[in-house]
C-alpha positions as CSV (number, residue, x, y, z in Angstrom):
1,X,3.5,-3.3,3.0
2,X,4.8,-0.7,5.4
3,X,1.2,0.6,5.8
4,X,0.1,-2.9,6.9
5,X,3.0,-3.1,9.4
6,X,2.3,0.4,10.8
7,X,-1.4,-0.3,11.1
8,X,-0.8,-3.8,12.6
9,X,1.4,-2.1,15.2
10,X,-1.0,0.8,16.0
11,X,-4.5,-0.5,15.6
12,X,-4.0,-4.3,15.5
13,X,-4.2,-6.9,12.8
14,X,-8.0,-7.4,12.9
15,X,-8.7,-3.7,12.1
16,X,-5.9,-3.7,9.6
17,X,-7.9,-6.2,7.6
18,X,-10.1,-3.4,6.4
19,X,-7.1,-1.6,4.9
20,X,-6.0,-4.9,3.4
21,X,-9.3,-5.4,1.7
22,X,-9.1,-1.9,0.1
23,X,-5.5,-2.5,-1.0
24,X,-6.2,-5.9,-2.5
25,X,-9.1,-4.4,-4.5
26,X,-6.9,-1.5,-5.6
27,X,-4.1,-3.8,-6.7
28,X,-6.7,-5.9,-8.6
29,X,-8.0,-2.8,-10.4
30,X,-4.4,-1.7,-11.2
31,X,-3.7,-5.2,-12.7
32,X,-6.9,-5.3,-14.7
33,X,-6.4,-1.7,-16.1
34,X,-2.8,-2.4,-16.9
35,X,-3.8,-5.4,-19.0
36,X,-6.8,-3.8,-20.8
37,X,-5.1,-0.7,-22.0
38,X,-3.7,1.7,-19.5
39,X,-0.2,0.4,-20.4
40,X,-0.6,1.5,-24.0
41,X,-2.0,4.9,-22.9
42,X,0.9,5.5,-20.6
43,X,3.4,4.5,-23.2
44,X,1.8,6.8,-25.8
45,X,1.5,9.7,-23.3
46,X,4.6,9.6,-21.0
47,X,3.6,13.0,-19.6
48,X,0.5,11.4,-18.0
49,X,2.7,8.7,-16.4
50,X,5.1,11.4,-15.1
51,X,2.2,13.4,-13.6
52,X,0.9,10.2,-12.0
53,X,4.4,9.4,-10.6
54,X,4.7,12.9,-9.1
55,X,1.3,12.8,-7.6
56,X,2.1,9.4,-6.1
57,X,5.4,10.7,-4.7
58,X,3.7,13.7,-3.2
59,X,1.1,11.4,-1.6
60,X,3.9,9.3,0.0
61,X,5.6,12.4,1.2
62,X,2.3,13.5,2.8
63,X,1.9,10.1,4.5
64,X,5.5,10.3,5.7
65,X,5.1,13.8,7.3
66,X,1.8,12.7,8.8
67,X,3.5,9.6,10.3
68,X,6.5,11.7,11.5
69,X,4.3,14.1,13.5
70,X,1.8,11.6,14.8
71,X,1.9,10.2,18.3
72,X,2.3,6.4,18.5
73,X,0.4,4.3,21.0
74,X,2.0,1.1,22.0
75,X,0.8,0.3,25.4
76,X,-0.7,-3.1,25.4
77,X,-3.1,-2.3,28.2
78,X,-4.4,0.9,26.7
79,X,-6.9,0.6,23.8
80,X,-6.4,3.1,21.0
81,X,-9.5,5.3,20.6
82,X,-10.8,3.9,17.3
83,X,-13.8,6.3,17.0
84,X,-12.0,8.2,14.2
85,X,-10.7,5.1,12.5
86,X,-13.6,3.6,10.7
87,X,-13.7,0.6,8.4
88,X,-14.6,2.9,5.5
89,X,-11.6,5.1,6.1
90,X,-9.3,2.2,6.4
91,X,-10.6,0.5,3.2
92,X,-10.4,3.8,1.4
93,X,-6.8,4.3,2.6
94,X,-5.8,0.9,1.4
95,X,-7.5,1.4,-2.0
96,X,-6.0,4.8,-2.6
97,X,-2.6,3.6,-1.5
98,X,-2.7,0.8,-4.1
99,X,-4.1,2.9,-7.0
100,X,-1.9,5.9,-6.4
101,X,1.3,3.9,-6.2
102,X,3.2,4.4,-9.5
103,X,5.6,1.6,-8.7
104,X,2.6,-0.7,-8.6
105,X,1.4,0.5,-12.0
106,X,4.9,0.1,-13.5
107,X,5.2,-3.4,-12.0
108,X,1.8,-4.5,-13.4
109,X,2.4,-2.9,-16.8
110,X,5.8,-4.7,-17.1
111,X,4.9,-8.0,-15.3
112,X,1.5,-9.0,-16.8
113,X,1.9,-8.8,-20.6
114,X,4.5,-11.6,-20.8
115,X,2.1,-14.0,-19.1
116,X,-0.8,-13.4,-21.5
117,X,-1.3,-15.5,-24.6
118,X,-3.3,-13.5,-27.3
119,X,-4.4,-16.8,-28.9
120,X,-6.4,-17.7,-25.7
121,X,-9.3,-16.0,-24.1
122,X,-8.1,-12.9,-22.2
123,X,-10.7,-12.8,-19.5
124,X,-9.9,-16.3,-18.1
125,X,-6.1,-15.5,-18.1
126,X,-6.7,-12.2,-16.5
127,X,-8.9,-13.7,-13.8
128,X,-6.3,-16.3,-12.9
129,X,-3.4,-13.7,-12.8
130,X,-5.4,-11.2,-10.7
131,X,-6.5,-13.9,-8.3
132,X,-2.9,-15.0,-7.8
133,X,-1.8,-11.4,-7.3
134,X,-4.6,-10.7,-4.8
135,X,-3.8,-13.8,-2.7
136,X,-0.1,-13.1,-2.7
137,X,-0.7,-9.4,-1.7
138,X,-3.0,-10.5,1.1
139,X,-0.6,-13.1,2.5
140,X,2.3,-10.5,2.4
141,X,0.2,-7.9,4.2
142,X,-0.9,-10.3,6.8
143,X,2.8,-11.2,7.5
144,X,3.7,-7.5,7.7
145,X,0.7,-6.6,10.0
146,X,1.6,-9.5,12.3
147,X,5.2,-8.3,12.3
148,X,3.9,-4.9,13.3
149,X,1.9,-6.4,16.1
150,X,5.0,-8.2,17.3
151,X,7.0,-5.0,17.1
152,X,4.4,-3.2,19.1
153,X,4.8,-5.7,21.9
154,X,8.6,-5.3,21.7
155,X,8.4,-1.5,21.7
156,X,5.9,-1.4,24.6
157,X,8.9,-2.3,26.8
158,X,10.9,0.7,25.7
159,X,10.8,4.4,24.9
160,X,11.8,4.0,21.3
161,X,8.3,3.8,19.8
162,X,8.3,7.5,18.7
163,X,11.6,6.9,16.9
164,X,10.1,4.1,14.9
165,X,7.4,6.5,13.7
166,X,10.0,9.1,12.9
167,X,12.2,6.7,11.0
168,X,9.3,5.2,9.1
169,X,7.9,8.7,8.4
170,X,11.3,10.0,7.3
171,X,11.8,7.0,4.9
172,X,8.4,7.6,3.4
173,X,9.2,11.3,2.9
174,X,12.6,10.4,1.2
175,X,10.9,7.8,-1.0
176,X,8.1,10.2,-1.9
177,X,10.5,13.0,-2.8
178,X,12.7,10.6,-4.8
179,X,9.7,9.2,-6.6
180,X,8.3,12.7,-7.4
181,X,11.6,14.0,-8.8
182,X,13.1,10.9,-10.4
């Protein structure tokens, strides 16, 4: 969600839709894999889950450091050079963020099984659950991206924009380190 807000603030809501598409697809994949067996594998092999958690934490730390040192552009009259920000890169970033998020895996592994009835066809149940999750994820990310757009307009009137990046980056680093070593 913080990625949607950050991108909504820096590149706009319209471009952020590419990241959202990747993230929604990634979340759907995580949900499907959680239901069809990854949960049992991770329960049988807790070391694999620990490795996955550490890698996810290190990735969040990397994103936080990158956010901390990056320059932020918030001038409303100045277009951000988007030549290096392609739809493929944004979609990939969203997908990787969703798939590499161990909290997302843990959430899906613990959330979905109670909603499944083994006596009924699994594919239909899974389709309905994944659809609801995807719509909910998209709505939340749209709210965050629009909040970022609003924040951009607010920060355009002050010199505090760099501090937002540093606070956000610092929080990502703390979460990443905590996640990697918890």
